[in-house]
N, C-alpha and C positions, 0 to 999 in steps of 0.2 A: 825667352820661351823658343824651344828648338822648332824647327820646322815641322817635324813629325808631330809633335804635341800640338800645334797649331792646327794641322790637319785633322787631328783626331777631335779637336775641339769643334771644328767646323762640321765634321760629320755628326756629331753628336747634336748639335744645333740643328742641322738640317733635318735629321732623323725626327728630333721633337716637333719641329715646325711642321713636318709632313703628317705626322701622326695626328698632331692637334687639327690641322686643317682637314684631315680626312674625316675626323670625329665632328667636327663643327659642320661639315657638308652633310653628314649623316643626320645629325640632330635639328638643323634648321638651315637649310641651303640658302634660302635669300639672305638671312642674317649673317651667314658665314662669308658669301660673296662680297657684302658690303665691309664686314670687319676685316676680311684678308685683302681687300682691295683687289680682288682679281675679276676676270671677266668670266663669262659662262662657259666659254670655250676651255679656259684653264680649269674651271671647276669640274667639268666633265672628265678632264684627263686625270686630275688629281683623284676624283672618286672613283675611277676605274683601274688605279693602280694596284697591282697584286703587292703581295708582300716582298716579293723578290725584286720587284721593279721599284718600289718604295727605297728598299735598302740600297739598291744600286745607284739611285738617284741621289740619295742621301750621301753616298761616298764621293759626291763631287768635291773638288777642291775649292770651290766658290761657294759663298752663302747663297741659299736659295731665297731667304726672305731678306727684306731690306726696309729702310725707313720709308714710309708712305708719303714724305713731304721732304721738300729741300728749301723750304720757306722759314726764314728765320722769325717771321710773325707768328706762325704755328708752333714752332719749338718754344719761343719764349711764352705762349699762351699756356703750353702744356706743363712748362716748368716754373711758372710764377707762384708765388706765395702770395695768394690773394683770398680774401674772405668769400668771394663769389666764385668758387672754384666749379661749382655746377654749371653756372651760366658759361665760365671761360671755355671749360671743356666741351660743351654743346656747341659753342660757336666754333671751336677748333674742328670738333667732328664735321660739322657743316662745310667748313671750309675744305676739308680733306675729301668729304664725299663729292664735292665739285670738281674734283681731279679725275680725269678719265682713268680707266683700269687700262694698263698698256696691253698691246695686243701681242699675241704670241708670234715671236720672229721666226 
């Protein structure tokens, strides 16, 4: 994959993520903050972005979204093939909810 193609893909992912985040924040802010794993300050920033700012932010050369966990246990729970999927996914969600949202640097 060429560098330009990778950057285009990153831009597309960023734009999709930002549009989804804004929609989620408009529909149900409390749920969106939880599901996106962001704090209220970042939610305010995202919610107030203009279309031009959103596009400019999406054009970054780094992914704006990331995995919310770096814990092998959570990854295994989410990918396991088990009959009790609802319980396992609920447990993983509880573990992830316990991790603090990162502050804006």
